[in-house]
Phi, psi and omega in degrees: 000326182283336179286324183289316183295322178294316177297323177292315180297323181298312184300311185292319178297318174293327179291320178292320185288322181294318176301316186287332184280348189296148177281156178300323181299314177291320175302310182306317184292317187293317184296314177301322175285330172297314184300324184286318178299321179299321184294331181279353178104005174285127180255322188258100182234147179228139175268127177062045182283124177283123177239135178275130174280172181296333180263017174088356179278150182264145175239126184262118182269129183302307175220129183235123174244129181282130173282179179146159185055046181080354180268137175276151173288143191233151171234124180250130182236137178250146186223135174259354171209165185248120178210185177299342174297342181298309186279339169291311178296317171306316183285338177288319183295318175302316186289322181278335185233063186292142180089353176276152173276124185261125185246120184251132182240135181224160163295148178297331175303337179268008185311304182305320180289319175300340177293335177294342183240023184300323181288350179290328185243162170293322178219154170240118183257141174243130178251121179279167184296343173276356182091358174291140183247132176245125192250137180227141176294144179316330186260007186271063180304317189293320181301313182293322179290331185248018183295312183294318183294315177297317176298315169296328176294325174294318171297326179283325176291324180300313177295324184295319177294320178298332182253016185305307183296315185299316179294324169308300179306317187296316184291322178294315178297317179297318181293317175303322181284332174296319179302312181284337173296320174299317178301320179302310185289330180280337180257331185312303187293307178306321178294317179300319183285332178298317183285340171293310178300317176295334177288324175290325179298315183283323187266342186066227175293342176269053183268110173255144185299316189291338180276342184272334184289076192265119177288134182204163178249133185286179178295335184256013187296308180299320178293326170294318181292329169301309187291324175304312180296318175296319174308319182294325182294310181299323179297321178296320183279323177292323179304321183305317182290323181290326173298319182304322185285313182301318178299323177301320181293311182297326179299325178279316192267337182227184168267002179272155173222159181259135182232132171282127181232168176262117176272200175298150181049032173077001182283137184294143172231133178263127187244131179265126194233151168284118186285323187226137182254353186271349182240130176266120180288142180270344173268170178295149188316303178242128180301160173290161178296324178299312184293314182293328174291319185289329185282310191259345185243140187289321183263007176069213187291345180287340175292334184231015186303309185288329183288319179297328181293316183293315181308313189286343188268004186253155173269154180302335185277347177300143189247190176313304190301332186292326180294321182289319183288334177293318180294320177300314182293321174303319181292317177293331173298314183293318181298320181295310190291325176291324176298319192284317174308315181293322172300317183291321182289329177289313178298328179286329176290333185271351177283137175270008177277153172272155180239116184269117183226099177064237182268008185244154179231119179251137180226151176306154181299313182297319183292323175301313182303315184294315178301320187291316184295328178289318184296319178297320177297312174311311183292314178305319179297319180296322183295322171309311186293322179299324185285328176297319181287000000 
């Protein structure tokens, strides 16, 4: 009797000390799991219920719910990190509570890692920072691996629909700006040269460079300025949706959130702030690019490689027009190289000389055709000679 009383007191003391020692994150997971069980119809639940194993040791179940009316009895275990302890803990619960449904609960940011232990439980629950619970069957490894990507993709597609008309106008104005920017490139130098010629005519032998350097605005100046202004207005509206999706990622992965503020000249500026100071994150404040690309993008880093290269090549002060001017210059460069290549090929084709490369000889097409004609005539002459003989 004394042993039973001591054991009972030990259970109560262990239970109290365990509850007190839990982190706020673990408490949050447990309370979210209890709320989900209530939604499923469970009425009788126990927190930190001690269960005696066959070897006499006690197992404390984070949440235990009695089944009935078609509901199975369940044992819930919560984890704030993923390690080998997941499988060990699930094994202990199965041994101590045969016939129970084992539910493993994780923060949703651990979904890809939790997929490695999906078969340890009958169900795996993922809890968002808002307390929303997403339930997966224990064998749904692919669902767990792609949970974060699919969640963000749904939000991104919704944002894409919301900015559909804005993007149409943005693309139209951007294409117009590219056209007028080409006009700027094609006219700027000739107009500057024009003023030099005019200065020579006016000044004669007294031609000073600074007098020939006339400040002027080209014929496309006003249109370029107008289009750039409109693109900036459209970018602000489109950026709001992009930032909303970025904020969703921060909300999942970190304790940071994005807040819109008014910057200089009334332009919006997005400030990243710490939303909660009571939790010290165990992973880096902001996940690496490799992790973000692997987790949230179907094609990984290849999906954004070109965009990153362009961003890295720019100064912070560079604006929208600098991106477009780079594209215009690149298009002109490619067109020029293509034209030069075509001219080289034509000159090469007109040359009557053969080109010897290793065991092969290449000759221009026209030369080859003439050679073949001569060969045909020679063969005809030989045939006639054979008939005579």
